[in-house]
N, C-alpha and C positions, 0 to 999 in steps of 0.2 A: 284303766285312762290313767291314774298316776305313773304307771310306767312308759305311757305315751309321751307323758309329759316330762316326764325326767330324761326322752332321747330327742325331743323334739325343742327344750325351752331350757335355757341358761339363765338364772338370774343376774342383772346387772349388780354390781355391788361397788361400794366406794359412794355413792349415793346419800344424800344430809337422811337422815333421819326421819324425818319427817315426811318425806319425798315418798309416792307412791310405788307397787313392789312395781320394776320392771319388768318385760320381758322379753327377752331379744330370742329372735330366730331366724335365720334363712328363709330367705321367700324366692321364688322363683315363676316365671310367667313365660307360657309356650305360645308364641308370637305366629306361629302357624312356618317361621321361616327361621327358626331358632329360637332357642331356651336363651331367655333372661335372666340374672341373678342379683340379688339384692339382700338388703337388710331390714327385717321388719322389727320396729319397738313398739313396744304395746303396754303401756300403763295397765296395770290389772282392776277393772272397774265394775260394778254390778249396772252400769248402763252405756252403751257407748257412748265413746270419745273421738272429739275431732282429729281428723289423721290428713298429716301434710305429706304430700308427694315433692319429694327432693329432687332438682333436676340438675347433675351438676354442668361444668360448663365447657370449654372448648375444647377439642384435642381429644387424645388419652388421659384424659380425667374421669376417677373412677370413682363409684358411690360415695367414698372419704374425702372427694375434696383433691384427690392425690394426681402426681402428675410424674410420670418417669423423667420428663424433660425439664419439668420445673419444680420438684422439690416435694418433699411432706409435709404438708402442714394440719390435717387433718381437722380438715372447716368443717366443711357436711356431718362429718361424725361428732363434732361438738355441738352443733348446731341439734342434731339428731337427741343428744344427751340434752339438751337444755330442754326440746320441748317436749321429749319423755318426764323429766323433772316434775316440770309442770300440768301432768295430767296429758300431753297430746300426745299421741301416737305417730310415726311416721315409718315409711317407706324411701330407702336412698339404695338405688340401683347402679349399675354398671351397664351404660350405655351398648347395645350390639357394637361388637368389635373393639371393645375395651375391658382389659383383665378377665374376668370371669366369664363373661359373655363376648368373648372374641370369635369362639365360634360361630357365632349368630352369623355372623359379616366377616370373616376373617378378609376378603379384599377389600381391603378403603377403597377403591373406585366403586365400589357401591354402595358407598352410605351415602345419602341426602337428607336433609332436612324433613323431608316429606315422613322417611321411616323415622326417624325421631320421636315426631309428633304422632304418628300413629302409633309406636309404641309407649309414649305415654298415655295417650287414652287408652290402651289395650290396659294399663298399670290403673288408671282410674274404672274401668269398670270392675276388676277384680275386686279392689279395692269395696267397690260399691256396694259389692253382692256377700259382702261380709259383714254380717248381724253385730260383729264388735264396734263398727267403725258410725260415724256419724259423718259429720259435714265433713265436706274433701278439701284441702288447700293446697294448690298448685305454689310452688316455690321452685323458682327459677335463680341460679348463680350463673349471672353473666351471660355467653348464650344460652345457657337452658332459660334465662329469663325469657329468650325470643321465643322456646320451643312453649315453655307453660302458656304465651299470649297465644300462641297457635292453635292450640290443643283443648285450651280450658272449656270455650264455649262446647264443643262436643263432647269432652268430660264430665259436665253439666257439674262443673267445679263450683264451690260455694264463695269463692275466691280464689286471689290471685295474689302472689309477693314477686316482685320480682325486686333484684339483688344485683345491684351495680351489672346493671343491663342497658345494652347501647338502645337508642334512639333514631340513628341514622341505619340504611344500611351498611354491611360492613366494608363494603370497599370503598366508602368513603373512612371510616375509622383506618383499616391498612393505608389508601394512600395519604393522611396525616402524618401516622404513625413513623411510614418508612421514607417520607419525607423529611423527617426527622434525624434520620439516623443513617442514612445509605448514603456513599458517596455520590458524586455527578452520575457517573455511568451504568452504577446500578440503579437508582433513581429511575435513570431514564428507562432503563429497561422491564423495570418491576410496575410501572406507567402502563409500560405494552404487554404489559401483561395481566395486566386488572384490566385495561382495554378490552384485552382477546374475550377472557372468563365472563366480566358483566354481558359481554355480547353472546354469549351462551359456547366461545369456542374454547376448546383445551390447545396448550402448545406447549409441545413437547421439547423447545428450544428453553430450557433455564439452567442460567449460569450456577454453576457449586455452591454460592455465596447464598442464593435465592431458593436452595433447594427443601431448606426447612420450610418453608410457607407454598412453595409454588412448585412442588415435585409432581411430577404427573400425575401418578396415583392418587392424590389428593386433591385436583385440579375439579373432577366429574362433583364431588361433594362443594366445594366453594362456588362452585355453578349454581347448585339448589341455594345454598345462603346468599349470594348476590342478589338474587331476585327476591326476596323476602327486605321487608319495609318492617320493621320493627314496631315504630311508632305507630303503623297504621294498624297492625293487631295488634297490636293494645289497645287504641282506640276502639275497636270493635266488641270489647268485653263488655259481657253484658252484667256483673257482679260486683262487687267490690271491692278492689286493686289497690294494693302500699306500695311505693316507690323508695325503694333504699338506695341509699348512694353515699360514700364515703368521702370527705374531702381530699384525702392524699392517695385519691385509688389513682396510678400510674397510667390503667389501661380504659377506664369510662370515666368521664368527667361530670360536674353539676351541668354542665350543659344539658347531655343526653339527660339526664333527672328531668331538668326541667321541658323538656320538647315530650317528657314521655307526658309529663301533667297536660301539656296545653290538649295530647292527643285523647286528652280524661279528665278531665277538667275536674269529676268526681273522686278521680284517687286520691289517698292522702300520701305525702312525701315528708318524706322524712332525711335531710342531709347531717351526717355526722361527723362532727369535728375529729380530724385527727385519722377518722378509720380507711383504712387501702383497701384494696382488690378481694386480699382474702380475708378481708374481718377485724384486722386487729387493727390497733390504733399504733400507729408507727409514724417517726419524722418524716415529711419530705426529705425525704435523705435517700440516692438510690443504693447505698452497699445497703443502708438498715432496712429499707425496703424489701431488698432481696433476698436478705435475707429470714426476712417473715416468713417466705416461702416456704423456708426450709427448716421452719420450727415450730413442729406440733405441740411445745410448752406456753407460746405464749396463746392467754387468755384471749376469748374473743371478746371486742368491743363491748362492754358492758349496756349499749345506751342500745346498738343493734339488740341485744337480746330481749331487754324491755319494750322496747317499739313492736317486735314482732311478736311479743306476748301478747299483749294489748291490742293491738288490731286482732288478731284470732279471738280473742277474748269476750273482744264489742261484736264480733259476727250474731248476728240474730238466730234463731232458729236452733 
């Protein structure tokens, strides 16, 4: 048995002396349509510990919160380590079509919100069958917050944590962002593309400057995303929920947190002054904001960790 453990488990170092012993190991999920890969952090305990399924944000964002287009910041990795230090297990995973899970759906034309939701439910069932695990919490960041909301009831989650999650349909958010940043001709074309995708129709005539958002291969996923109503999904949750939003987030605003709260009035809501989209305290300066997306050494906002831990500790059962 000791030899098996030595082969499959590694001990995380660098934690405070009073912290529990943390076991880290790779974990995988056979979905029936491809293998997904992740990382389990498990505090050693003689009784089941809470477990958080961490669901990353949009695009090719990996299990650690890193994106080849947006930079390395290790936000989800840091979160997982914080949870483990406080006797809370976690699983964070590469979504299908991303990083180690690329082979599960190598062609992004075949990606959909529904597939991501089914995967989150399947991960949840895998964890529920593990006797080492106690109550399950789904934590979604950015677009992952929508996936968590859509999956939570079927996953029989004990709670949901929405971090920097939008409340409005994503096409509305994109319209606002693009209206602020595009010159008039491209803005008009982007509106046409958004209208087409909202209606469920693809459009292959995409200008070069808009390819990163509207490339034909990603349009089927956008169609599946644009049909979702994040606030409505959040409002259907039957379990306790926490809304966490940073006041200095350039991508999702406090207004979205307010709308989520309106959809589920019994949810707890925390607005953290100075926190941005990658969970760091950064001034409202574009250059410094963008730099934080590429700086894994920046600590997570202290209040973010405190509020998440307090919420999990307060769950009954």
